[in-house]
LOMILO-399427 format. One record per residue (C-alpha): residue number from 1; residue in one letter; chain; x, y, z. Coordinates in steps of 0.001 Angstrom, whole numbers. Example, Ala and Ser with C-alpha at 12.3 -4.5 7.8 and 13.67 -1.06 7.14 Angstrom:
2
LUMKOL  pos  code  unit       px       py       pz
LUMKOL    1     a     A    12300    -4500     7800
LUMKOL    2     s     A    13670    -1060     7140
END
This chain:
478
LUMKOL  pos  code  unit       px       py       pz
LUMKOL    1     d     A    25853    -8572    27090
LUMKOL    2     q     A    22220    -7843    27903
LUMKOL    3     t     A    21827    -5874    24610
LUMKOL    4     a     A    23431    -8612    22578
LUMKOL    5     q     A    21108   -11183    24188
LUMKOL    6     k     A    18068    -9043    23344
LUMKOL    7     i     A    19197    -8576    19834
LUMKOL    8     a     A    19569   -12231    19416
LUMKOL    9     e     A    16071   -12827    20895
LUMKOL   10     q     A    14704   -10225    18517
LUMKOL   11     l     A    16393   -11779    15542
LUMKOL   12     n     A    15081   -15309    16491
LUMKOL   13     v     A    11598   -13927    16751
LUMKOL   14     r     A    11762   -12248    13446
LUMKOL   15     r     A    13225   -15352    11832
LUMKOL   16     s     A    10318   -17348    13151
LUMKOL   17     i     A     7928   -14909    11516
LUMKOL   18     v     A     9629   -15532     8167
LUMKOL   19     s     A     9472   -19266     8783
LUMKOL   20     y     A     5714   -19197     9756
LUMKOL   21     t     A     4979   -16917     6824
LUMKOL   22     n     A     6598   -19277     4361
LUMKOL   23     q     A     4718   -22260     5911
LUMKOL   24     f     A     1474   -20245     5683
LUMKOL   25     k     A     1913   -19581     1919
LUMKOL   26     q     A     2363   -23258     1341
LUMKOL   27     e     A     -350   -24635     3620
LUMKOL   28     t     A    -3770   -25387     2183
LUMKOL   29     d     A    -5585   -26684     5265
LUMKOL   30     p     A    -7733   -23834     6713
LUMKOL   31     i     A    -7191   -24915    10368
LUMKOL   32     k     A    -3438   -25052    10056
LUMKOL   33     r     A    -3477   -21762     8085
LUMKOL   34     e     A    -5320   -20139    11019
LUMKOL   35     q     A    -2884   -21629    13531
LUMKOL   36     l     A       83   -20381    11603
LUMKOL   37     l     A    -1415   -16884    11276
LUMKOL   38     k     A    -1938   -16755    14995
LUMKOL   39     q     A     1766   -17621    15459
LUMKOL   40     i     A     2693   -14789    13028
LUMKOL   41     a     A      509   -12282    14831
LUMKOL   42     q     A     1690   -13312    18280
LUMKOL   43     n     A     5428   -13069    17229
LUMKOL   44     s     A     4728    -9760    15425
LUMKOL   45     y     A     3455    -8372    18728
LUMKOL   46     i     A     6524    -9711    20623
LUMKOL   47     s     A     8744    -8329    17886
LUMKOL   48     r     A     7314    -4780    18196
LUMKOL   49     t     A     7455    -4962    22001
LUMKOL   50     q     A    11055    -6143    22011
LUMKOL   51     g     A    12093    -3655    19339
LUMKOL   52     t     A    10908     -656    21299
LUMKOL   53     d     A    13120    -1524    24275
LUMKOL   54     i     A    16096    -2486    22180
LUMKOL   55     g     A    15754      605    19964
LUMKOL   56     r     A    16131     2792    23006
LUMKOL   57     q     A    19482     1193    23716
LUMKOL   58     l     A    21104      524    20354
LUMKOL   59     s     A    18606     1222    17509
LUMKOL   60     a     A    18880    -2531    16940
LUMKOL   61     r     A    15976    -2727    14620
LUMKOL   62     r     A    18052     -955    12026
LUMKOL   63     i     A    20558    -3830    12304
LUMKOL   64     i     A    17958    -6365    11347
LUMKOL   65     a     A    17058    -6680     7678
LUMKOL   66     n     A    14227    -4297     6593
LUMKOL   67     e     A    12528    -7104     4511
LUMKOL   68     l     A    11477    -8723     7750
LUMKOL   69     d     A     9191    -5857     8321
LUMKOL   70     s     A     6584    -7454     6024
LUMKOL   71     p     A     3336    -5850     4984
LUMKOL   72     m     A     1506    -8547     6819
LUMKOL   73     q     A     3085    -7406    10066
LUMKOL   74     r     A     2247    -3808     9282
LUMKOL   75     v     A    -1383    -4794     8744
LUMKOL   76     f     A    -1356    -6647    12052
LUMKOL   77     g     A        5    -3515    13730
LUMKOL   78     l     A    -2779    -1395    12306
LUMKOL   79     l     A    -5318    -3910    13454
LUMKOL   80     d     A    -3752    -4125    16967
LUMKOL   81     k     A    -3802     -278    17051
LUMKOL   82     a     A    -7527     -288    16180
LUMKOL   83     g     A    -8167    -2690    18966
LUMKOL   84     v     A    -9214    -5700    16921
LUMKOL   85     n     A    -8929    -9013    18770
LUMKOL   86     p     A    -6069   -11180    17235
LUMKOL   87     d     A    -8261   -14244    17436
LUMKOL   88     v     A   -10705   -12524    15149
LUMKOL   89     y     A    -8351   -11217    12584
LUMKOL   90     t     A    -6192   -14338    12442
LUMKOL   91     k     A    -9276   -16467    11714
LUMKOL   92     r     A   -10324   -14292     8882
LUMKOL   93     g     A    -6810   -13618     7679
LUMKOL   94     a     A    -6173   -17434     7189
LUMKOL   95     k     A    -8763   -17434     4402
LUMKOL   96     i     A    -7382   -14710     2130
LUMKOL   97     d     A    -4577   -14509     -424
LUMKOL   98     w     A    -1961   -12160     1082
LUMKOL   99     d     A     -482   -11514    -2341
LUMKOL  100     d     A    -3746   -10027    -3550
LUMKOL  101     p     A    -3989    -6340    -2701
LUMKOL  102     y     A    -7812    -6296    -3140
LUMKOL  103     e     A    -8321    -9171     -665
LUMKOL  104     v     A    -5938    -7607     1855
LUMKOL  105     v     A    -7784    -4218     1666
LUMKOL  106     k     A   -11162    -5845     1961
LUMKOL  107     f     A   -10004    -7995     4961
LUMKOL  108     y     A    -8751    -4853     6715
LUMKOL  109     r     A   -11720    -2677     5895
LUMKOL  110     d     A   -14268    -5324     7014
LUMKOL  111     l     A   -12624    -5298    10400
LUMKOL  112     v     A   -11782    -1504    10502
LUMKOL  113     p     A   -14268      590     8392
LUMKOL  114     a     A   -13106     3965     7217
LUMKOL  115     t     A   -13991     6814     9672
LUMKOL  116     k     A   -15387    10257     8810
LUMKOL  117     r     A   -11914    11516     9399
LUMKOL  118     d     A   -10525     9103     6821
LUMKOL  119     w     A   -13100    10317     4239
LUMKOL  120     l     A   -12313    13965     4981
LUMKOL  121     d     A    -8539    13256     4561
LUMKOL  122     a     A    -9249    11607     1251
LUMKOL  123     l     A   -11310    14632      116
LUMKOL  124     r     A    -8563    17053     1168
LUMKOL  125     y     A    -5726    15211     -476
LUMKOL  126     s     A    -7832    14692    -3623
LUMKOL  127     s     A    -8471    18421    -3702
LUMKOL  128     m     A    -4829    19315    -3177
LUMKOL  129     l     A    -3458    16871    -5720
LUMKOL  130     s     A    -6095    17049    -8450
LUMKOL  131     s     A    -4605    20052   -10375
LUMKOL  132     p     A    -3004    19029   -13694
LUMKOL  133     l     A     -190    21491   -12851
LUMKOL  134     t     A      645    19304    -9779
LUMKOL  135     h     A     1127    16315   -12056
LUMKOL  136     i     A     3055    18233   -14673
LUMKOL  137     v     A     5472    19508   -11962
LUMKOL  138     n     A     5810    15956   -10588
LUMKOL  139     i     A     6703    14594   -13987
LUMKOL  140     t     A     9129    17346   -14978
LUMKOL  141     g     A    10759    17114   -11539
LUMKOL  142     n     A    11359    13390   -11850
LUMKOL  143     v     A    12599    13704   -15404
LUMKOL  144     g     A    15006    16443   -14365
LUMKOL  145     q     A    16298    14662   -11256
LUMKOL  146     s     A    16401    11122   -12555
LUMKOL  147     g     A    17073    11645   -16255
LUMKOL  148     v     A    19299    14666   -16386
LUMKOL  149     v     A    20966    15384   -13018
LUMKOL  150     a     A    21754    11750   -12131
LUMKOL  151     p     A    23956    10891   -15131
LUMKOL  152     i     A    25777    14212   -15040
LUMKOL  153     e     A    26447    13786   -11267
LUMKOL  154     k     A    27744    10246   -11749
LUMKOL  155     t     A    30109    11335   -14528
LUMKOL  156     l     A    31405    14211   -12343
LUMKOL  157     t     A    31670    11954    -9312
LUMKOL  158     g     A    33810     9565   -11429
LUMKOL  159     a     A    36127    12378   -12578
LUMKOL  160     i     A    36514    13679    -8961
LUMKOL  161     d     A    37332    10214    -7648
LUMKOL  162     f     A    39793     9663   -10500
LUMKOL  163     f     A    41898    12716    -9443
LUMKOL  164     g     A    41287    12113    -5780
LUMKOL  165     s     A    42523     8572    -5930
LUMKOL  166     k     A    45697     9749    -7668
LUMKOL  167     v     A    46462    12165    -4951
LUMKOL  168     s     A    45407    10045    -1965
LUMKOL  169     g     A    46641     6686    -3314
LUMKOL  170     k     A    43340     5063    -2289
LUMKOL  171     q     A    41572     2677    -4739
LUMKOL  172     q     A    39091     4445    -7075
LUMKOL  173     q     A    35464     3587    -6344
LUMKOL  174     h     A    33620     5776    -8835
LUMKOL  175     f     A    34161     6017   -12593
LUMKOL  176     v     A    33364     8429   -15474
LUMKOL  177     g     A    31696     5761   -17438
LUMKOL  178     e     A    28890     5288   -14773
LUMKOL  179     g     A    26971     8268   -16377
LUMKOL  180     g     A    26767     6638   -19733
LUMKOL  181     s     A    25877     3177   -18249
LUMKOL  182     y     A    23167     4913   -16253
LUMKOL  183     v     A    21536     6411   -19291
LUMKOL  184     k     A    21617     3064   -21119
LUMKOL  185     g     A    20088     1187   -18267
LUMKOL  186     y     A    17588     3953   -17687
LUMKOL  187     a     A    16346     3820   -21313
LUMKOL  188     q     A    16304      -48   -21479
LUMKOL  189     n     A    13948     -241   -18491
LUMKOL  190     l     A    11165     1697   -20189
LUMKOL  191     t     A     8985    -1427   -20869
LUMKOL  192     n     A     9247    -2465   -17178
LUMKOL  193     a     A     8404     1126   -16082
LUMKOL  194     s     A     5359     1305   -18223
LUMKOL  195     k     A     4102    -1991   -16840
LUMKOL  196     r     A     4564     -839   -13249
LUMKOL  197     f     A     2526     2337   -14069
LUMKOL  198     i     A     -198      272   -15586
LUMKOL  199     d     A     -275    -2146   -12685
LUMKOL  200     v     A     -608      689   -10237
LUMKOL  201     m     A    -3505     2300   -12119
LUMKOL  202     a     A    -5188    -1109   -12477
LUMKOL  203     g     A    -4682    -2079    -8762
LUMKOL  204     k     A    -2639    -5140    -9831
LUMKOL  205     n     A      595    -4158    -8069
LUMKOL  206     k     A     1630    -6184    -5026
LUMKOL  207     y     A      352    -4924    -1757
LUMKOL  208     t     A     3928    -4169     -690
LUMKOL  209     n     A     3578     -922    -2779
LUMKOL  210     v     A      528      128     -872
LUMKOL  211     d     A      868     3049     1603
LUMKOL  212     f     A     -609     1343     4652
LUMKOL  213     d     A    -1023     4537     6536
LUMKOL  214     r     A    -3797     5296     4065
LUMKOL  215     l     A    -5455     2151     2947
LUMKOL  216     p     A    -8217     2412      246
LUMKOL  217     l     A   -11424     3587     1925
LUMKOL  218     a     A   -14072     1268      587
LUMKOL  219     p     A   -13189    -1750    -1705
LUMKOL  220     t     A   -16797    -2811    -1891
LUMKOL  221     g     A   -20316    -1312    -1739
LUMKOL  222     k     A   -21576     2089    -2846
LUMKOL  223     g     A   -18587     3915    -1239
LUMKOL  224     k     A   -16249     2089    -3608
LUMKOL  225     y     A   -17034     4407    -6530
LUMKOL  226     v     A   -16810     7519    -4401
LUMKOL  227     a     A   -13407     6277    -3044
LUMKOL  228     m     A   -12166     5530    -6626
LUMKOL  229     i     A   -12798     9139    -7632
LUMKOL  230     l     A   -11199    10573    -4454
LUMKOL  231     e     A    -8161     8313    -4661
LUMKOL  232     f     A    -7536     8776    -8416
LUMKOL  233     p     A    -5193    11823    -8156
LUMKOL  234     t     A    -3084    10078    -5536
LUMKOL  235     k     A    -3065     6863    -7546
LUMKOL  236     l     A    -1927     8717   -10631
LUMKOL  237     l     A      835    10470    -8730
LUMKOL  238     d     A     2041     7082    -7267
LUMKOL  239     g     A     1827     5469   -10747
LUMKOL  240     m     A     4052     8112   -12216
LUMKOL  241     d     A     6409     7870    -9264
LUMKOL  242     q     A     6568     4071    -9764
LUMKOL  243     f     A     7250     4629   -13513
LUMKOL  244     f     A    10187     6824   -12785
LUMKOL  245     t     A    11351     4663    -9936
LUMKOL  246     a     A    11564     1701   -12348
LUMKOL  247     l     A    13452     3803   -14904
LUMKOL  248     t     A    15862     4980   -12248
LUMKOL  249     e     A    16407     1448   -10857
LUMKOL  250     g     A    17373      352   -14323
LUMKOL  251     g     A    19890     3183   -14570
LUMKOL  252     e     A    21247     2632   -11059
LUMKOL  253     k     A    21648    -1120   -11559
LUMKOL  254     a     A    23592     -653   -14794
LUMKOL  255     a     A    25805     2013   -13153
LUMKOL  256     t     A    26455     -195   -10119
LUMKOL  257     s     A    27334    -3146   -12436
LUMKOL  258     y     A    29770     -891   -14279
LUMKOL  259     r     A    31488      109   -11006
LUMKOL  260     l     A    31792    -3564    -9912
LUMKOL  261     a     A    33248    -4478   -13263
LUMKOL  262     r     A    35805    -1733   -12894
LUMKOL  263     g     A    36848    -3069    -9427
LUMKOL  264     a     A    34778     -989    -6938
LUMKOL  265     t     A    34993    -2580    -3488
LUMKOL  266     n     A    32573     -554    -1379
LUMKOL  267     i     A    29313    -1945    -2593
LUMKOL  268     i     A    27924    -4506     -114
LUMKOL  269     d     A    24478    -5230    -1704
LUMKOL  270     p     A    24264    -3946    -5409
LUMKOL  271     i     A    20515    -4478    -5708
LUMKOL  272     a     A    19693    -2866    -2394
LUMKOL  273     e     A    22004       69    -3210
LUMKOL  274     a     A    20439      576    -6571
LUMKOL  275     e     A    16833      524    -5120
LUMKOL  276     a     A    17861     2959    -2389
LUMKOL  277     n     A    19383     5366    -4931
LUMKOL  278     a     A    16288     5134    -7007
LUMKOL  279     r     A    14114     6157    -4063
LUMKOL  280     y     A    16473     9117    -3470
LUMKOL  281     r     A    16120    10393    -7112
LUMKOL  282     i     A    12367    10349    -6813
LUMKOL  283     f     A    12414    12067    -3398
LUMKOL  284     r     A    11037     8907    -1645
LUMKOL  285     q     A    13941     8034      660
LUMKOL  286     a     A    13138     7548     4378
LUMKOL  287     l     A    13912    10372     6626
LUMKOL  288     g     A    16949     9792     8909
LUMKOL  289     d     A    19098     7937     6401
LUMKOL  290     k     A    22319     7071     8180
LUMKOL  291     r     A    24325     7483     5033
LUMKOL  292     e     A    23733    11204     5211
LUMKOL  293     g     A    25981    13661     7006
LUMKOL  294     a     A    25272    15665    10130
LUMKOL  295     l     A    23590    18649     8341
LUMKOL  296     l     A    21054    16520     6395
LUMKOL  297     q     A    20336    14319     9471
LUMKOL  298     a     A    19667    17523    11454
LUMKOL  299     m     A    17302    18765     8809
LUMKOL  300     d     A    15264    15495     9334
LUMKOL  301     y     A    14824    16082    12996
LUMKOL  302     v     A    11871    18434    13005
LUMKOL  303     p     A     9988    16586    10147
LUMKOL  304     r     A    10345    13358    12062
LUMKOL  305     q     A     8833    14920    15090
LUMKOL  306     i     A     5965    16208    12930
LUMKOL  307     l     A     5381    12729    11671
LUMKOL  308     r     A     5180    11501    15238
LUMKOL  309     a     A     2639    14253    16024
LUMKOL  310     r     A      530    13275    12941
LUMKOL  311     s     A      105     9793    14334
LUMKOL  312     s     A     -386    10943    18000
LUMKOL  313     s     A    -3098     9326    20081
LUMKOL  314     n     A    -4117    12916    21093
LUMKOL  315     p     A    -6809    13905    18583
LUMKOL  316     l     A    -6019    17619    18968
LUMKOL  317     v     A    -2288    17150    18326
LUMKOL  318     s     A    -2765    14811    15330
LUMKOL  319     t     A    -5555    16921    13715
LUMKOL  320     v     A    -3472    20140    13831
LUMKOL  321     a     A     -367    18334    12571
LUMKOL  322     r     A    -2260    16727     9700
LUMKOL  323     f     A    -3962    19954     8573
LUMKOL  324     t     A     -858    22083     8947
LUMKOL  325     f     A     1530    19610     7345
LUMKOL  326     p     A     -310    17428     4916
LUMKOL  327     f     A     2926    16344     3254
LUMKOL  328     i     A     6167    15653     5095
LUMKOL  329     g     A     8530    13177     3397
LUMKOL  330     t     A     8620    14436     -152
LUMKOL  331     p     A     8920    18131      519
LUMKOL  332     t     A    11629    17477     3153
LUMKOL  333     n     A    13623    15455      627
LUMKOL  334     i     A    13183    18183    -1981
LUMKOL  335     v     A    14513    20857      347
LUMKOL  336     k     A    17413    18596     1423
LUMKOL  337     q     A    18363    17924    -2206
LUMKOL  338     g     A    18173    21707    -2770
LUMKOL  339     v     A    20776    22189      -34
LUMKOL  340     e     A    23002    19321    -1378
LUMKOL  341     y     A    23012    20782    -4962
LUMKOL  342     s     A    23994    24261    -3908
LUMKOL  343     p     A    27039    25998    -2428
LUMKOL  344     l     A    25740    24906      976
LUMKOL  345     g     A    26266    21371     -160
LUMKOL  346     w     A    29912    21558      839
LUMKOL  347     l     A    28670    21358     4500
LUMKOL  348     t     A    26928    18051     3739
LUMKOL  349     t     A    30191    16269     3439
LUMKOL  350     l     A    30683    16391     7158
LUMKOL  351     g     A    29803    12889     8387
LUMKOL  352     a     A    28648    11615     4986
LUMKOL  353     k     A    29384     8098     4093
LUMKOL  354     n     A    30086     8997      499
LUMKOL  355     k     A    32016    12320      469
LUMKOL  356     t     A    33019    12155    -3083
LUMKOL  357     e     A    29395    12000    -4220
LUMKOL  358     q     A    28502    15035    -1981
LUMKOL  359     i     A    31448    16985    -3413
LUMKOL  360     a     A    30064    16271    -6979
LUMKOL  361     k     A    26634    17524    -5927
LUMKOL  362     a     A    28072    20674    -4248
LUMKOL  363     t     A    30141    21384    -7300
LUMKOL  364     m     A    27113    21121    -9613
LUMKOL  365     g     A    25130    23416    -7277
LUMKOL  366     t     A    27849    25977    -6994
LUMKOL  367     a     A    28037    26143   -10867
LUMKOL  368     t     A    24275    26608   -11013
LUMKOL  369     a     A    24396    29327    -8342
LUMKOL  370     l     A    27051    31236   -10295
LUMKOL  371     a     A    24774    30989   -13377
LUMKOL  372     g     A    22066    32448   -11232
LUMKOL  373     a     A    24343    35278   -10135
LUMKOL  374     m     A    25025    36184   -13799
LUMKOL  375     l     A    21280    36281   -14439
LUMKOL  376     l     A    20863    38552   -11382
LUMKOL  377     g     A    23615    40830   -12658
LUMKOL  378     s     A    21808    41369   -15898
LUMKOL  379     d     A    18464    42001   -14052
LUMKOL  380     r     A    16927    38788   -15435
LUMKOL  381     l     A    16227    37068   -12129
LUMKOL  382     s     A    13613    38001    -9489
LUMKOL  383     f     A    12665    37138    -6002
LUMKOL  384     d     A     9429    37743    -4104
LUMKOL  385     e     A     7478    40961    -4563
LUMKOL  386     p     A     8746    43805    -2342
LUMKOL  387     r     A     6684    44523      817
LUMKOL  388     e     A     6645    48351      435
LUMKOL  389     q     A     3797    49410    -1761
LUMKOL  390     e     A     5833    51888    -3806
LUMKOL  391     e     A     8479    49258    -4565
LUMKOL  392     k     A     5838    46739    -5303
LUMKOL  393     n     A     4194    49000    -7856
LUMKOL  394     a     A     7551    49493    -9527
LUMKOL  395     f     A     8187    45787    -9509
LUMKOL  396     r     A     4886    45120   -11229
LUMKOL  397     a     A     5259    48075   -13737
LUMKOL  398     a     A     8511    46518   -14867
LUMKOL  399     g     A     6524    43419   -15828
LUMKOL  400     k     A     8338    41212   -13238
LUMKOL  401     q     A     6851    38183   -11566
LUMKOL  402     p     A     7844    36591    -8240
LUMKOL  403     y     A    10473    33814    -8400
LUMKOL  404     s     A    11018    34139   -12180
LUMKOL  405     i     A    13727    34237   -14890
LUMKOL  406     k     A    13442    36622   -17783
LUMKOL  407     i     A    13710    34645   -21033
LUMKOL  408     g     A    13450    36895   -24048
LUMKOL  409     d     A    10731    39431   -23134
LUMKOL  410     k     A     8807    37163   -20748
LUMKOL  411     w     A     9302    36299   -17060
LUMKOL  412     v     A     9036    32444   -16455
LUMKOL  413     s     A     8626    31057   -12960
LUMKOL  414     y     A    11463    28878   -11579
LUMKOL  415     n     A     9765    27887    -8253
LUMKOL  416     k     A     8579    24556    -9646
LUMKOL  417     l     A    11860    23537   -11208
LUMKOL  418     a     A    14168    20709    -9922
LUMKOL  419     p     A    15913    21552    -6618
LUMKOL  420     i     A    19343    22077    -8320
LUMKOL  421     v     A    17744    24939   -10304
LUMKOL  422     g     A    14953    26260    -8091
LUMKOL  423     f     A    16834    26294    -4783
LUMKOL  424     n     A    19976    28005    -6208
LUMKOL  425     l     A    18020    30713    -8059
LUMKOL  426     a     A    16160    31401    -4828
LUMKOL  427     l     A    19387    31347    -2817
LUMKOL  428     v     A    21007    33969    -5016
LUMKOL  429     s     A    18002    36258    -5479
LUMKOL  430     g     A    16948    35799    -1775
LUMKOL  431     l     A    20330    36891     -511
LUMKOL  432     d     A    20374    39759    -2943
LUMKOL  433     q     A    16912    40916    -1796
LUMKOL  434     a     A    17945    40697     1877
LUMKOL  435     w     A    21014    42875     1081
LUMKOL  436     k     A    18864    45492     -745
LUMKOL  437     d     A    16301    45502     2185
LUMKOL  438     r     A    18852    45768     4977
LUMKOL  439     k     A    18708    48560     7416
LUMKOL  440     t     A    21513    51067     7684
LUMKOL  441     d     A    22708    49619    10979
LUMKOL  442     q     A    22422    45970     9885
LUMKOL  443     n     A    25757    44113     9396
LUMKOL  444     f     A    26496    41432     6790
LUMKOL  445     i     A    25734    38496     9115
LUMKOL  446     d     A    22247    39848     9904
LUMKOL  447     a     A    21533    40437     6300
LUMKOL  448     a     A    22735    36916     5418
LUMKOL  449     i     A    20393    35465     8132
LUMKOL  450     q     A    17535    37527     6589
LUMKOL  451     g     A    18478    36083     3231
LUMKOL  452     f     A    18131    32458     4415
LUMKOL  453     g     A    14824    33642     5918
LUMKOL  454     n     A    13766    34734     2528
LUMKOL  455     i     A    14567    31293     1160
LUMKOL  456     s     A    12157    29717     3797
LUMKOL  457     n     A     9510    32181     2450
LUMKOL  458     f     A    10277    30774    -1018
LUMKOL  459     y     A     9536    27190      165
LUMKOL  460     t     A     6375    28077     2189
LUMKOL  461     d     A     4991    29432    -1052
LUMKOL  462     q     A     5263    25951    -2565
LUMKOL  463     s     A     1992    23901    -2657
LUMKOL  464     y     A     3234    21110     -307
LUMKOL  465     f     A     4187    23755     2346
LUMKOL  466     k     A     1287    26088     1594
LUMKOL  467     s     A     -746    25260     4666
LUMKOL  468     m     A     2276    25967     6915
LUMKOL  469     g     A     2921    29206     5090
LUMKOL  470     d     A     -694    30264     5438
LUMKOL  471     l     A     -466    29538     9235
LUMKOL  472     v     A     2649    31756     9525
LUMKOL  473     s     A      971    34490     7577
LUMKOL  474     a     A    -2078    34303     9773
LUMKOL  475     v     A       81    34556    12920
LUMKOL  476     n     A     1810    37552    11334
LUMKOL  477     g     A    -1477    39202    10641
LUMKOL  478     d     A    -1286    39094     6822
END
């Protein structure tokens, strides 16, 4: 009863925020705008305080619609965290257009100037993301996952559900025609996708698309031009991600419409589901998605703790976490999708909301792993270089390269390919390498564990985990 009462109180507070926000947008009188903004700030603070207590009991904030977590509230949260007096920021905030990203950033930076640490972070991220190869990998990964894997998966999911419904007698929820509908919707949304990319690069996108954990450093003054240079690689990556997100949303909405037309009954909110699926395809889904099964949620546990460490009030903890793990969400999602689209994907069905979809992913991954085994059998697939010098020399003398496939007479790297390919090739070759390197008294289980350890080495060699891999190498004395 107490929990239900607190949930009701929380919901009423959040509804009042929405009401005050709507009034604020329509109000033109400066004094009334300031009064309304104070009400929003006050209720935002109450909402955060209530939510912490309720979240411990029932994770109640997940019950309440996510759209009530408005960007305005997130800005207020950052201002509160920085110790800015609410009377000060509401007085200034009443005079700006909250739909203008430039005004919002200027408003925030006037009150909370960028620190030396913010500039150092910007320099680090710009350095890490400025390579053309990074952007090529990002584009090819998005094309592969959203443009190739998605329609195949949807077609296969429909076929599996067709036979499954015949056996179980349950109503069919997925259909073979979804794949074709997805491709059509994907292609038809090209104009919208291009516009979204241009808007990101021009700074015209709504501020709801801004990552408020890293607001632009200096919207005015001399620092503006330095900031523009430092933030360009990140902006370009975000622009391309928005481009592919828009394409994927078009495909997902078309596929969802097809399912509804064929009689699917398990879709509660078609638009929300399409948008969530689009974020998944571009590796941007939030960690801890409740739709996932036990294995994938378990894989989210450590990254979520690292995210907490990155925002820790202890400067030593946050600095070590930020430098060791510069990227968390995207690489975690890439690794998770590698597991889903592999023979290990069968384990992801445990506790998953959509088991049919997970079965389709595991089926695709198993087929890819079998193809990798065939390449391995013909000596056209490699893993990492051997550790022993003699074996390493032989490896190089044969013209091999780490994590590569032999195509014709050349070895081509697979470690930057989409998870369904890269993970499975690493899985097959890593297990094979562990079996070859096993000691005489080592049993199969120990060798398998060593094989999965090899796969972790494959991922720590990736650019987004490179700092972690270097730390491990340093500890090992390499």
